[in-house]
N, C-alpha and C positions, 0 to 999 in steps of 0.2 A: 452148307445147302451147295446143290450145283446149280451152276448160274446159264446162263443161255442168252446170248447177246446175238439179237436177229435186228441190224444197225443198216445205216444207210448213210451214207458221207461225201460229201463232192469239196472242193479245197477256197473256197473262196465266197465271197459272200456282195449281195449289192443293193444297195437304198433302196426298202419296199418303200412303194405308194403309201400306207397309212400302218401307225401300227398303235396300242393302248395298252391297258392292265386293265384287268377285269378281277372281283372280289368275289371268292364263293367260299361263303364260312371263312376256316383259316386258310384259305390260298388266294393267294393273289397270280393269276395267270395272265403273264404275256403272251399279245399276238401280232399280227400283220397281217395284212392283204396287198393284193397285187392285181392289175389290171382290171376288169369291168365284165358285167357277161353274170351267166349260170352260176350261181356261186357255188366253188367247189371247197372244200375242210380237206386239207393233206394231213393225215397221221403219218408219223415217222416213225421210224421201228425202235429198237431200243427191246427192252426198257431201258430206264437211265439217260437218254439219251436229248438232248434238246434238239435243234429241230431248223441248227443253224448252215447243215448242210443239204437239205432241202430247197432252199434259195431257189437255186439254179431253174430245180423242176419247176416250184414256182413260177416264176417268172416265166418259161415256156409256156406251160399251159397256159398264164394267162392273157392270152392273144385271144381269145377266146370265151374267158372265164375269170371272176372274180374268187382270183384262188386264195386262200385262208390258211396262215400257220400259225400254229401255238406251240410255246414249249407247254409239254407236260409236268404236272406240279412238283414242283421237287428239281428241276431240271434248269438250265438254262436261267431266264430271266422271269422263270415262276417261281413263286418263294411258296414255305409254309412255315407255322411258327415251330413245327420241331418235325422229323422223319420218324415215323416209325408204322405200326402196323395199323394203331389209329387214325395213319393221316393218309398213307400208301395202300389203296384199294381200288379194286376198280370201278367199283358202282360209284366214288368219287370221283372218279376220272371221268367217271360219263356222266356226271352233273356239272363237270367242268365244261363239259361241249357243249351239254345244253345251256348252260348259262351263257357258254360264247354266242350260241346260235341267237338264242332272244337278248343277248346286248346288241348285237349284228343287226335285230330286226329282220331274218332272214325267215322265211314261212316252210322252205324244204331247201334242200344241197343237195348234189353230189358229194358221195363220201369218197375219196381216195387213200385206202388204207394200206402201207406198206410194210413186209413182214411183220413185226409184233403190230404194230401200226395195224396192219390187217386184224386180227385177233381183238386189237379193242373195238376198231369199226365194227364188226359183228358181235358183239356187249351190244357196243349202242343199239346196233338194229333191232335187237330183241328187247331192248327199254322205248325207244322213238324209232318203232317205225315209221310211223306216219309222216314225219321228217327229212325222210330220204327219199330225192328225185330218182339215185340210181346209186351203184355201189364199182368201185372199181379196187380188186384185191391184187395188187400186185407183190407178187412172192409172198404172199400171206403166212402167216403162221400157221391159222388153220380156225377153226370153231372149235376143237378142244383141245387136251393137252397127249394128242398124241404125236407131234414132234420129242416127246421124249420118250418114244418107243422105239424109236431109228437107231439106237447105240449113236456115238459121239458122230455125226453127219459132217462137222470141220476136222476133226481130225484124221477122219476117213480120207478126203481130200487132201491132206499134205504129202508132201515127201518125207519119208524116213530123217532126210536130215533136219526139213523140219519142224518134224515133230520130236526130233532133239532138243533143238532149242527149244521150243514153244515148252517142253518140261524144264527144262531150265531156267527158264525166264519166270515160269510160274511158280518155282520153286522160290525164286528168289524174292519175288513179290510175297507169296505167302509167308515168308519168314521176316518179313517187315520192310523190306525196300520197295520203299514211294518212288524212287526216285525217275526223272523222266527216262533216265537213262533203260530203268529197265521195263519202263511204258514201253518206252517205243521198239523196245528189244524184243519184246512177247505180239508186239503186233506188227513186227516185220515176218514174224515168224506162223503169224496166224492168218493175215491178208489174204496170205494166195489162195485160200481155198473161197474166197468170195466171188473172185472174178474169173473170168475163162480168159479173158485179157489180159495177161498181167501189168501191162504198164500203167493198170490204176493200185499196182498193188503200195506205192509210195501214199496215194493220197487215205488210200483204208487203213494203211498203217498208222498215220498220224490220228487219224480220226476216232480210232480204237485207246488211243491215250485219256479219249478224252468222256468216258462213260461214268458214270454215278454208279458203283458197286451196291451201294445202300440201295438206291431205290431199285436197280435192278432185282438184289434180291427179295426186297418187300414185294416188290407184285408178282415173284412169281410165285411165292409162297400164299398168295392171298389168291389167287387165282386156283393154288393146289386146296386152302379150305373152303373156296368155295364151288368145287368141283365144276371148274369151268366146264360147259360141254353148250353150246349155244342151240346144237341143232333144235333140238325141242320145241321154242321157241322162235324158230325162224322156217317153220316147216309152211305157215301159209304169208310168209312173206312173196308179194308177188313181182317188186319192181326189177328194172333188167340190172340183173348182177355181171360183172367181166370179170373176169380171172385171167391173169398172165404173169406166165413164170418162165426164169429159163430151165431148157433140157439138163442143163450143169449144176444147177442149183445146189446150196447147198440142205434145202428142203427136200425129202422126198418128194417125186411127183405124186404118192398116194394125196399129201394132204391138198394139195388143187383136188384132185378128184373126189376127194370126200369134202369138200367145199363144193365142187359144184352138184353134189347129189344135194346138199342139204337145201337148195334152193331152187324155187322151179322154173326162173327166169333166167338161165346163165346161158354165157360163152367161155370157151375158155380155148386160151392158146398158150402152146409151148413153144419159144423160141428155141433152133437148134444154135452151138456154139456160144452158150448163154446162161451165166451164173447168177448169182442173188439179186444183181442192179441191170435191171434192161436197157434202160438208156443210157446205163456204162459200154457193155458189152452190145449192144445192138440197139445204139439210139435212134436212127431211122426210123427202125419197124417200130421199135416201142412207142415211139410217139404217133406216129402212124394209125397203129392200131388204139392207141384211145381216142384220137380224134374221129375215127370213123365210126365207133364205139359213141360217142359224143353227139354225133351229130343230128338225129333224132329228138334232144334231150332241148 
């Protein structure tokens, strides 16, 4: 099965304000919170990635918000009794989020979904729109599976040498080489596609070694099975939605436009000289835009 990685990564961790674990059926979901104020759930990309790379983002946004991170089921410190088609589904991932909201005694919250996290956020909005104060779609993968209709947007942004290197390391891994050398080699070849400013390539390459390919494949498999398409259910969603994406993203800009058309109350910002990670390539503008959007809330 073709896998598609929509990731976010940053190199270091800081101590969180609080942390804990909740239980949802066969899953134990690890979470942590930062700051105080309006609750904001941050849903990381992947699928198959933990939330560690989002700690600096949560810290930055916690100046005025209670920011909440969690490891999606089967990743990081969130565990399940087995990892297969019965335990990795979009519906179960939504119930994880809702169980967390109830545990934290939050009536309504802001949802920030990045990359695949934006897809999961959109799906959550179709199931529990009454719990959402507003939404931020940060380089979101979209409201349907249209991202697979635009070819391989990652390799298209690589040089011929980088593509050759990626093919080499992919072949090594496909033939059973699970060493760190193979994984970091693949990461270094792929990483340049994700950012406009290449000084971040090393950080991204390192993070690309940490994905759970089994969870990744099972999530995409389930999304195909349910014919993932949030548009019909979002037509009556009236809360504010902010869409922010780089003009040099691995994701086609038509995805952002489709998200905009799905919601009634939207604002779209496209950042120049910016790839998949606005807070890396355009840090000041990215955070200023989000702060401006959140002011009325």
